[in-house]
C-alpha positions as CSV (number, residue, x, y, z in Angstrom):
1,M,10.9,21.1,24.2
2,G,11.1,22.6,27.7
3,E,10.2,25.8,26.7
4,R,7.5,24.8,24.6
5,I,6.0,22.7,27.4
6,R,6.3,25.7,29.7
7,G,4.6,28.0,27.1
8,L,1.3,24.9,26.9
9,V,1.3,25.0,30.2
10,G,1.1,29.0,30.7
11,V,-1.4,29.1,27.9
12,L,-3.7,26.4,30.1
13,T,-3.4,27.8,33.3
14,A,-4.0,31.3,32.8
15,P,-8.0,31.0,31.7
16,I,-8.3,28.2,34.5
17,Q,-6.8,30.4,36.8
18,Q,-9.1,33.0,36.3
19,A,-12.1,31.2,36.1
20,L,-11.5,29.5,39.4
21,E,-10.5,32.7,41.1
22,G,-13.8,33.9,40.1
23,A,-15.3,31.1,41.6
24,K,-13.4,31.1,44.7
25,A,-12.2,27.7,44.8
26,A,-9.3,27.2,47.6
27,E,-7.0,25.2,45.7
28,W,-6.7,23.6,42.1
29,T,-4.7,21.2,40.0
30,L,-3.8,20.9,36.6
31,E,-2.8,17.3,34.9
32,V,-1.6,17.4,31.4
33,T,-1.0,14.0,29.9
34,M,0.6,13.6,26.4
35,G,1.2,10.6,24.1
36,L,3.5,10.4,21.1
37,K,3.8,7.1,19.0
38,G,5.6,6.6,15.8
39,E,6.1,3.9,13.5
40,T,8.0,2.7,10.5
41,G,8.0,0.2,8.0
42,L,9.3,0.3,4.5
43,P,12.0,3.7,3.9
44,F,10.2,6.7,3.4
45,I,6.8,5.1,4.8
46,A,6.0,6.4,8.5
47,K,3.0,7.3,10.5
48,G,2.6,8.8,13.9
49,E,0.4,9.3,16.2
50,A,-0.1,12.1,19.1
51,N,-3.0,12.6,21.8
52,G,-3.3,14.4,25.0
53,A,-5.6,15.3,27.7
54,V,-6.0,17.8,30.0
55,K,-7.8,17.5,33.7
56,V,-8.7,20.1,36.2
57,T,-9.7,19.5,39.9
58,A,-10.8,22.1,42.2
59,K,-11.6,22.3,45.8
60,W,-13.7,24.4,47.5
61,T,-13.4,24.8,51.6
62,K,-16.7,24.9,53.5
63,G,-17.7,28.6,54.5
64,S,-15.6,30.2,51.9
């Protein structure tokens, strides 16, 4: 699971970093939120749900 998360972070950060370097951002952060939910009732009947969000915050310094 850890390798999958590291892979996901790499896929997300590469284009963000490239875009923000072009915009000359002084710093940036990436927040990834993941949620999983599972529920079972009768045998062999289950339902699941997954959701996620990505938040990018960038900061610029005055005069840069």
